[in-house]
Every structure is written in C-alpha cells, then in structure tokens.
PAROTI-11872 format. One record per atom (N, C-alpha, C): y, x, z. Coordinates in pm, whole numbers, plus 50000, padded with zeros to 5 digits. Example, Ala and Ser with C-alpha at 12.3 -4.5 7.8 and 13.67 -1.06 7.14 Angstrom:
<sites>
494315131950780
495505123050780
496705132050780
497755128550708
498945136750714
500035129050787
</sites>
This chain:
<sites>
248850555015547
249720559415437
249690574515422
249710581615538
249680596315531
248370601215471
247270594515513
245970598415458
245940596315307
246480585015260
246520582215116
247340592715044
248480596315102
249350606315038
248610619715024
247890623515128
247200636315124
246040635915025
245350624715018
244270623514920
244830624514779
245990618514757
246620619414625
246990633814595
247450640814697
247850654814677
246650663314639
245500660414701
244300668114670
243840665614528
244000653214481
243500649514349
244430653314234
245640657414268
246560661214160
246040673614089
246190674313961
245810686513891
246960690613801
247080703613786
248160709313708
247590716613588
248050712713471
247640719513347
248740729513315
248430741913329
249470752113320
249210761213201
250230763013120
250150772713012
251420780813013
251300793712997
252480802513001
252630809612868
253880812012829
254160818512703
255000830912730
254490842312694
255210854812711
254960863412587
256000869012534
255840877412416
255020889612451
253830891812389
252970902912424
253670916412413
254520918212315
255160931212295
256130934612407
256580924212481
257550926712588
256890927612725
255620923812737
254990922912867
255000936112942
254730947312873
254660960212939
256030965812974
257070960312910
258410965612933
259280955413006
258640947013083
259350936113148
260450941413239
261660936213224
262790939813308
263220927113382
263170927613515
263500915913595
264940916613645
265510904913668
266870904213721
266870907613869
267870915213912
268030918514053
268930908014116
268340899014194
269110888014252
269590891314393
269250903014445
269640906614580
270930914414585
271440918814472
272670926814470
273870917914501
274750922214594
275950914214625
276860912414504
276790921714407
277650921014290
277100912114180
275850907814194
275210900014088
275880886314076
276240882513953
276810869213932
275680859113924
276030846513944
275010836113938
274560833813793
273290830713778
272700827813647
272980813213613
273530810613496
273930797113458
272810790313379
272450778313422
271380770613359
271920757713298
271460754813177
271650741613117
270400733413143
270570721713205
269420713113235
269780698813196
269620695313069
269900681413029
268860671913087
269130658913088
268160649313140
266800650913072
265730649513150
264390649913091
264250638312994
263590640912881
263430630612778
262160622512803
262260609712778
261120600912785
260300602712658
259050606912672
258220609912556
258020597812466
258140585912521
257940573912441
259170570412360
260320575512402
261570572912328
262540584112361
262470595112283
263260606912314
264760604512301
265140594112232
266570591212218
267120584312343
266200579912430
266620572612548
266820582112666
267990581512729
268250588712853
268250578612966
267230579113051
267110569113156
267280575313294
267240567013396
267510571413533
266460581413581
265200579213549
264160588413593
264350602113530
264720602513402
264960615213336
266120622813400
267160615513437
268300621913505
267910626813644
267080618913713
266650622613848
265800635313845
264890636413750
264040648213738
264880660613709
265860659213621
266740670513590
267570674513711
268050664913786
268830667913905
267980675014010
266730670614028
265840677214123
265610691714084
265410694113954
265230707913908
266490716113933
267640710313904
268900717613927
269070721114074
268820711614164
269000714014306
268010724514358
266770723914312
265780733514361
266040747514308
266580748714187
266960761714134
268170767214209
269170758714230
270380763114299
270110766614444
269090760914504
268730763814642
268490778714663
268070785714559
267750799914572
268980808814577
270160803014559
271390810314581
271850819214468
271070820114361
271410829314252
271570821914119
271360808814120
271410800813998
272450789814013
273190787613905
274180776913901
273860767913782
273630755313809
273350745713703
274660739813652
274760738413520
275930731913462
275970717613514
277100713013568
277160699613630
276650688713537
275990678913597
275400668113519
276450660313441
277690660113491
278730652613421
279200659613294
278800672313278
279130679613156
278020677513053
278280670912944
277210668112846
276620681012790
275310682312797
274600693812741
273470688512655
273390693312534
272370688512443
271050696012457
270240695212351
268900700712354
268720712212255
269820717912208
269730729012113
270510741212159
270200752712099
270800765412139
272320765212128
272830759312022
274290759112002
274980751812118
274380741012160
274950733412271
274910741412400
273800748612423
273680756612545
274700767912547
274860774412433
275830785312424
277250780212446
277560768812387
278900763212402
279200759812547
278170756512625
278360753012766
278390765412855
278110777312798
278140789612876
276870792512953
275750786812906
274480788612977
273810801812941
273110807513037
272250819113014
270830814812979
270390804013042
269050798713020
269140783513013
268110777612955
268040763012948
266640758612988
266560747813064
265290741813102
265230727913041
264280725812951
264180713312877
262900706212918
263050694012970
261900686613021
261630673712947
260370669912947
259930657012894
258970651012995
258890637912997
257950631313088
257420618513025
256300614213079
255730601313041
255100595313166
255530583513202
254960577113320
254220564413282
253170562013358
252330550313335
251970544613471
252740534913516
252500529113649
252770539313757
251730542313835
251860551613947
251660566113905
251380568713779
251110582313733
252240587313644
252360600613638
253390606713555
252890620213505
253260623613383
253010637113330
254370643013294
254540655813327
255820662713305
255560675713232
256390678513133
256340691213061
257740697213061
257840710013101
259140716613108
259020730413043
260060734212969
260090747312903
261380754712939
261250767712953
262390776412984
262750784512861
264040784212822
264520791312705
265570801712743
265520813112674
266560823212684
267620819612581
268820816312626
269860811412535
270330822312439
270270834812480
270800845712397
270090846812263
268780843712262
268030844912137
267240832412101
267280822412188
266570809912161
265090810412188
264580821612241
263150822812266
262720814312386
261530808312374
260950801512488
260200811712573
260510812212702
259900822012791
258630816712856
258660804512905
257470798412964
257490783412936
256290777612938
256160763212928
255090758713025
255350748213101
254410743313200
254260728313185
253060723313213
252850708913214
252090705013340
252410693413393
251850688713520
251510674013509
250480669913580
250090655813585
249770652113728
250110640013767
249810635313902
250430621813925
250590618214050
251170605414085
252690606414093
253360595114085
254820594814096
255280600114231
254450598414336
254810603514468
254960618614469
254320625414374
254300640014374
255180646014265
256090638214209
256900643614100
257830654814147
258340653914270
259170664914320
258370677814329
257120676814378
256280688814390
256040695214254
255910687114149
255730692514015
256970700413971
258130694613996
259380701513961
259530714314043
259160713714172
259260725614257
258350736814205
257170733114155
256270743314101
256890750113979
257540742313896
258200748413781
259350757413827
260080753213926
261160761513981
260630775114024
259540775214098
258970788014144
258500796514027
257990790013922
257570797413803
258780803613732
259900796413728
261120801813667
261590814113742
261630813313875
262070824813955
261160836913933
259860834413922
258940845613899
259170851713761
259430843313661
259680848113526
260940856813522
261960852913596
263240860013589
263330871913684
262660870913800
262840881213903
261580889013937
260420884113894
259180890913928
258520885614054
259230877014130
258670871014251
258840855814246
257810848314287
257940833714285
259070829214377
259620817614346
260640812014432
260040805714556
260870798414631
260430792314755
260540777014750
260610771514631
260790757014619
259610749314675
258410754814669
257230747714720
256960750914866
257860758214931
257670761415072
258070749615160
257900751315291
258260740815386
259090746915498
259950738715556
260820743215664
260580734215784
260330740515898
260130733016021
261280735516117
261510726116208
262590727516304
262400717216415
263140719316523
263180709616632
264400700716610
264200687716615
265300678316590
265480668816707
266750666616741
267120656516840
268060646716772
267570635016730
268390625716651
269680621516718
269670620316852
270870616216925
270770621117069
271890620717139
271900624817279
270890616517359
270260623317456
269310616917547
268010612617478
267830616217353
266550613817286
265700626417290
264370625217287
263520637117296
263640646217174
263390658917195
263390668717088
261960670417037
261760667716909
260430668716849
260490677716726
259310682416682
259220691316567
259010683016440
259770686516338
259660680216206
259460691116100
258870687015988
258700695715872
259260688515751
259900695915660
260440689815540
260320699415422
260540694115302
260630702715184
262020709015181
262290717515084
263540725115084
264770716315065
264610704415008
265750695614985
265910685215095
265010685415194
265110676015304
264760661815268
263970660015164
263670646515116
262450640315182
261420648415205
260180643115262
260020648715403
260420640715501
260390644815640
259070640515703
258500649615781
257250646715850
257380650515996
257130641116085
257180644116228
255830649516273
255860661216338
254620667816382
254280664216525
255250665116616
254980662416757
255520648716797
254860642716895
255290629916950
255090630117102
255570640717165
255400642217309
256460634617388
257540630517320
258660624017388
259200632817500
259230645817471
259730655517569
260180667917493
260740677417566
261270689517503
260160698117443
260330702117317
259470712117253
260360723417200
259820735717202
260580747517159
259680757117083
260300766617018
259640778216957
258510774816861
258740766416761
257680764216661
257480776716575
256210779816543
255880791316460
254720787716368
254910789316237
253850786716140
252890798516131
251620795416106
250670805916072
251000811415934
250560823615901
250910829515771
250500821015652
249410813515663
248980805015551
249660791315552
250490788615652
251210776015659
250390764215705
249120766415742
248240755315779
248340751215926
248860760016010
248900757316153
250310759416207
250620752216315
251900753616381
251660755116531
252150766116586
252080768316731
253450765516791
253480760116911
254750756716975
254530754917124
255640754417199
255590751917343
256180738217373
255550731217469
256030718017510
256000716917662
256940709317716
257050707417861
256520693717904
255870686317816
255560672317845
254560670617958
253740680817987
252740679618094
253270684818228
254540688918230
255120694118354
255170709218360
254450715918269
254480730518261
254770734318116
255300746118094
255630750617959
254350755817892
253570746817833
252290750417775
252400752817625
251420760117573
251390763917433
250330755717359
250720750217243
249820741617166
249710746317022
248630742016957
248370745616818
247990733016741
248750730116634
248490718316552
248030722516413
246910716616369
246430718416233
247200708616145
247950713716048
248830705415966
248150699415844
246900702515824
246210697915704
245750683415717
244840679115633
244520664915622
244140658515755
243230664515826
242830659115954
243630665816064
244860661316084
245770667916177
245240666616320
245070678016385
244620678216524
245490687916602
245630685416731
246390694116820
245510698316936
245530711016968
244740716217079
245610724917167
245210726017291
245920734817384
245540749317356
246540757917348
246310772117324
246410780217453
247310776217541
247430782717673
248100773217770
247390770617882
247930762417989
248060770318119
248270783218106
248370791518225
249630788118305
249570790218434
250690787118521
251920795218479
253070788418474
254300795118436
254590794018287
255190804418229
255600804218090
254440806517995
254390798517890
253490800517776
254380798517654
254910809217601
256090808017515
256060817717398
256840814217296
257210823017183
256030828817109
255190820617049
254050826016974
254470833516848
253870845016825
254100852816702
252760855416637
252590851116513
251320852516443
251170866416382
249950871616390
249640883916317
249560880716168
249760890716079
249740887915935
248440881715885
247310884615951
246040878715907
245780865215972
246670860716061
246540847616122
245460846516228
244890857616271
243780857316367
244240859216511
245420864416532
245900867116667
247350862416682
247750860616807
249130857316836
249600865916954
250880869116954
251480875717069
252400865517135
252170863217264
252910853017336
253450858717466
254410851617524
254930855217656
254230846517760
253580852917858
252920846217969
253470851518100
253580842818199
254100847218330
253180843318444
251890841518418
250970837318522
250800847918630
251150860418600
251100871118700
252460873418765
253440865118731
254760866218792
255830870118692
255700881718630
256710886418535
256400881418394
257400877018319
257170873218179
256860885418093
255600886718052
255160898217973
254510893717844
254380903217750
253750900417622
252250902617630
251500892917576
250040893817570
249600890617428
248550897417383
247910894117257
246740884817288
246700873217218
245620863717238
244970860517104
243750855217109
243110850716986
243430835916965
242880830016860
243220816216826
242600806016919
241750810417011
241230801617115
242060802517242
243040812017243
243890813717360
243380824217457
242270830917422
241740841317509
242570854117498
242850860417611
243660872617612
242850884317558
243410891217461
242800903317405
243300915517481
244610916417499
245170927217581
246600924117620
247050930817726
248430929717772
249240940917710
250430937517658
251230947217585
252390952917665
252950945017756
254030950017844
253620947217988
254180955018081
253770953618221
254970955018313
255610943618341
256680942618441
257890951418409
258120954018282
259330961418242
260360951418193
260920943618286
261890933418250
261220921018195
262040911618146
261550899518081
261330902717934
260130899817882
259750903717747
259350891317668
260070888517559
259860876217483
260060878817334
259800868317254
260200867317112
259690878917026
258380881017028
257800891416942
257770886816797
257800896516706
257640893816563
256880905516501
255880902616420
255010912816361
255620919116236
255300931916214
255590938316086
254630933015981
254980933615852
254080928315749
252700934915747
252620947715789
251320954315789
250560952615920
251160945816017
250490943016143
250400954716239
251080965716210
250970977616294
252040978216404
253110970816386
254230971416481
254670957316518
255370956516629
256100944416663
257500948316708
258430939116690
259750940116752
259840928516849
260380930916968
260490920417069
261790922117146
262060912517235
263290912517315
262920915417460
263690924417522
263500927517663
264850930017728
264960926417856
266180929317931
265980941118025
265030949717993
264760961418078
265960970718088
266900969617995
268130977518001
269300968918051
268980958518130
269940949418194
270380937918104
270560940117974
270910929717879
269820928417774
269610916317718
268580914817614
268870923817493
267880931917456
267990940817340
266660940617265
266690945417140
265470946017060
264750959217083
263420958417091
262570970217109
261480970217003
261100982016959
260030984016861
258810989716932
257640983616909
256400988616969
255370991316860
254731002816867
253561005716784
252341000516857
251630990816797
250550984016868
249380993116901
249071002616816
247911011216840
248101020116962
249341024416988
249601033917097
250391027817212
251071016817186
251951011017287
253291017917299
253531028117214
254791035317217
255931025817185
256961025917270
258051016317258
259401023317259
260311018917176
261651024417173
262681013417151
263851015517207
264941005717191
265531006917052
265830995316990
266380995116855
267880992716852
268360983116928
269750978516914
270640983817025
271840988016984
272850992717077
274200986017051
274380980416933
275600972816903
275420958516950
276500952316999
276410938617047
276050938117195
276640928617267
276400927417411
274960922917437
274470913217358
273100908617367
272530907717226
271230910817212
270550909717084
269200903017107
268910892717028
267720884717056
267200878116929
266080870816943
265490862416839
265220869816708
264460880816713
264180888216590
263180881216500
263320883416370
262360878716270
262190889716167
260960894416147
260670905516055
260450899715916
261120905515817
260940901115679
259480902515637
258930892715566
257540893815520
257360903515404
258460908715349
258360917015229
258870931315246
259520934515359
260090948015375
260360950615522
260760963015551
261090966815688
262550963215718
262750950415746
264080945415777
263940934415882
264720935815988
264710926116098
266010918316094
265930905116104
267120896816121
267100891716265
268270890716327
268330886916468
269720881416500
269850875316617
271160870416663
271760880816757
273070883116742
273760893516819
275060887916875
275270889517005
276490884617070
277610894817049
278590891116968
279690900116933
281020892616949
281890898117032
283190891817060
283030877317105
282000874917184
281790861617240
281120851617149
280730855717028
280100846716931
278760852616887
277720844216883
276440848816831
276490849116678
276300861016622
276300863016478
274910867016431
274660865616301
273390869616242
273530883616185
272620892516224
272650906516181
271260910716133
271220921816060
269950927916019
269930942516055
268710947816070
268520962016101
267180966516045
267120978715992
265860984915952
265310992416074
264140988716125
263650994616249
263251009216238
263161014616116
262711028416098
263801037516045
265051032616043
266151041015995
267061045216109
268341046716080
269251053016176
269811043516281
269371031116283
269861021816384
271111014316345
271651016916225
272841009616181
272480995216148
273420986216174
273180972116153
274120966416048
273730955215989
274570947915894
274810934015948
276070929915961
276410916716010
276570907215892
275750896615890
275750887215778
276780876115795
277040871715917
277970860715941
279190865716019
280320859315998
281550863316067
282360851516118
282040839316078
282840827816120
282650825116269
283570817916326
283620816116471
282810804116520
281540804116483
280570794416534
279340802116577
278620796916674
277410803816718
276300802316613
275650813516580
274560813816483
273310818816557
272240810916556
271090814216639
269770811716565
268690817316620
267320815216574
267130817816425
267470829716376
267290832516233
265820834716197
265470831716073
264110833916024
264160836215874
263330845415825
263290848815683
262520838415602
262890837415475
262140829415378
260870836915338
259860830015283
258620836815243
258820847915140
259880846915056
260110857614958
261030868615011
261510867115134
262350877215196
263780877615147
264190868315061
265540868715004
266570860715082
266100851215164
267030842515236
266700842115385
267690837615461
267540835815605
268030821815640
267260814715722
267740802115778
268050804215925
268980796315977
269380797616117
270010784616164
270180783316294
270840771716353
272290775316383
273200766816337
274630769416355
275280757416423
276020760216527
276690749516601
277930744816526
277940731816495
279100725516432
279700715816534
280590720916617
281160712716723
280120709916830
279810697016852
278840693316955
277420692916903
277220694316774
275880693616718
275520706816650
274250708416621
273730720616558
273000716816431
273250724116323
272630721316194
271910733716142
270980731516048
270250742515986
271020747515865
271290760315863
272010766815754
271100777015686
271470780415562
270810791115490
271840801315445
271390813515425
272250824315377
271380834515306
271900841015203
271150851715138
271110863815230
270110872215214
269970883715305
271110893715290
271900892715182
273060901315167
274330895115225
274210883215287
275340876715352
276090866915265
275650864615143
276330855315053
275730841315061
276460831615008
275980817914988
275530811215118
276350811915221
276060804415343
276350789615319
275390781015354
275580766615335
274640758915427
275050746615461
274200737815540
273100732515451
271870731915503
270740727915420
270460712915424
270550706815541
270150692815554
271240684715623
271440672515577
272360663215641
271540652815715
271120656315836
270270647715917
271020643416042
270670632016098
271350627616220
271060636816338
272020638216429
271810646116549
271830661016524
271100668316609
271060682916605
269680687916565
269660699116491
268420705716452
268500720416495
267430725316556
267400739016608
266050745516578
265920758216614
264680766016599
264060764916459
264790767716353
264210766516219
263170777316192
262160773716115
261120783116072
260750779815928
260380790215853
260080788715711
258630792615687
257950785715597
256550789015572
256130784815434
255060790915387
254420786415264
253700773315293
253340766115187
252600753715203
251360754215117
250180753115181
248920753915109
248090741215117
248510731415195
247690719415211
248250707815131
</sites>
C-alpha cells in the first residue's frame, strides 16, 4: 500500500497558473505577519463548488474548504470565517462577513481522480490575486490544498507557507509501550511510522532536504546512531556504532556532514562526521559534557550545550577557528538549541523558577533573551519551522506530553495533534519526496 501511495505521488502533476497585475509587481508590498501587533487576516472560504453542478453544496466540497481553512489557520496569522456562518461567492457577501480575502474553490472528481481549482481574491477591490489548478488522485487531495495554502502565504507575505512540510516526533502510545519515530503532515492526518525497533529512540533530526532522518536507538544494547532514507525505497543504515554515546545528530546546511556527540574516548565530545559516519574532525576535547549542536544557516557556526561551567549552558563556536564563547547567563540551565533556518536566532529551553520555558537569543548581539512561554508546564525540545516563523516543542500536560506550536513572537500557543499517549522530540522539515 505504501509503495502504491508513493507511486501515485510521483505521478501526480500540477497545472499551475498565477495571476499578478504587472503594474504592481515591482511595487509589491507584503504583509508583516511577525509583528506582535499584527491582527489576524480574515478569510472567507465557502464550500468548494462541484463543477458538474455548481448549485450543489456537497460533503466533499465542504471538506475541501475546511482543509484549506485549517491549513491557513495553522500559520497563526489567518482566521477563517466559521463554516457555520453562511458566506457566498461574491464580493458583497465577503465584505458583509468582514473578510479581507476570499478563497473560492471548484472541483471535479471522477472515481479515484480529482481536479481542483482555487482562486484568491482581495475583498477590498474584488481583484483576483492568484489562481491555481491541480490534478491527481483522491488520496492526494489534501496535498493539493496544502500547495495552494503555501502559494497564498507567499502571495501575501513574500515567503511560502509550511503547509506542505512534515513534522516528526517520538511517540509512546501508552505506558510500557516502546517509543518510536513517526512523521505526519501539519494537521496530523497522515501518520507514518518510521522506526520499528520496539525500543527507546531519541533525537530525530531531518536532513535539510527532508529526505533523510538521523536518530539514536538503544535496541542493540548501545546508544547507536542510524540514518533512514525516507523516500520511495526506504532503507536504514548504521551511522555510528562506536562504544558509548552516539547522540544528537546536527545536519550541516548542505546535508553533507553531521555534528554528533561521541564518547568512545571517555568524555562526551562533539565530532564532525560525514554521511558514512567517518570522523572528519573533533570539535571539543574533554571540556565538560558537550551535546545538542545546531548549525547556523550559513554553516560557519554552531551553537551547542556544555556543562563546562558546572550547569548546562549554550556556547557559540566558529567552526573555522574553533573559537568558542558562552552565550547564556539567564536561567539555571539552558539546553536544546535550534537555530532558525532564516536568521540569526536561537530557540532553546531554559530552566526558570523551576519550570522549563522556551526562550530565544541572537548569538551575535548583547546576550539578551526573550521568553516565549510563561505558563507553569515544562516546555522542552523546541525546533523552528522551515520558514522561521513558528516553533514547535514538547509540553507536559499532567502525566503525558504533547506537541505544541507557537509563533516566534510568543503568540498563538496551541496543541497541534490529539494523539494517544505522549509525543516528544518534535522536529520540522520540508518534504521533497
């Protein structure tokens, strides 16, 4: 079944046409969605019309509209007019509902196949901004809607959205069950189990292109490092089986190298390895326990965690020279850094007043930090979205842990998935396969 699904995905084709007023192209002004003061953009999304009978509103048309609304709202800056509020297909109706933009869809399905056409309108003047059409199998209708969502975000903000991205995490469905790695779409609808070791796995990390996943597993009796190809012919290979710790892989921006923690010489130190697991060079040498590296977008620096100052703190290293400096001084402990893929901003977990909170810091500025979370639950393992606008993290809800999302300015904190058991170690990646 998986092979069939992937073959269908390969055969899907998208017929894309975009409409932009030529006179406005050079003067394009994009919306700033990162400002804390920015209000949410209101969208009218009536049910998609059946091309064979536009007067008919059916379940599939409502489902497609709901998927579009959910994927747009996922970005934290868009609010869809509730489906229970009737919204028509004309400008007057959109204005009456208080919409800023309207997304109008049509579809035609024939057995296992479907074609979808969606257009984005500016309600203020009635102009159509973009129009997209997609064709494929019914199994891929969500992916078609997600592609339109990303196109809408690019039209409005200048950067594509993250609707077509994937989120990975470690899940334990119930107590005493093994922890395995799963991958899902942003709405948690299509779940895929990656590992089946029936044992503890930790620290999943996607390659920059989203095609590979590195992680550590204890199933062989040692904490070994593995690499799984997530594409059509899924294969898993050992990346490092050295004695002791083989942990916390961090991918270089070009995907050719990883920085990992190895302890085969006794002390847990950082090493740069290639994709075959061969050591290129050692980066730290017995200066405390050194873990959890994360690369800068240009590949010139890393931030990592070390307890060389007695408590875990963040350190910045210039890879060319090895020059290292301490970054964090606020918080009793600071750990689990993730470098934004789009700017010089680090998100990390910080122990403050007995609670792990999510904070950010610019590694090249004055050392001041911004605390994103304040509620009295532990917040751990933060990671940036591919567009750099959001952060996902694991939050303890009583006895269980769930995956949450939050905007990088600290707004719109919400639980992402309602899955059984606990989910930890979230990671975000693009999807190319």
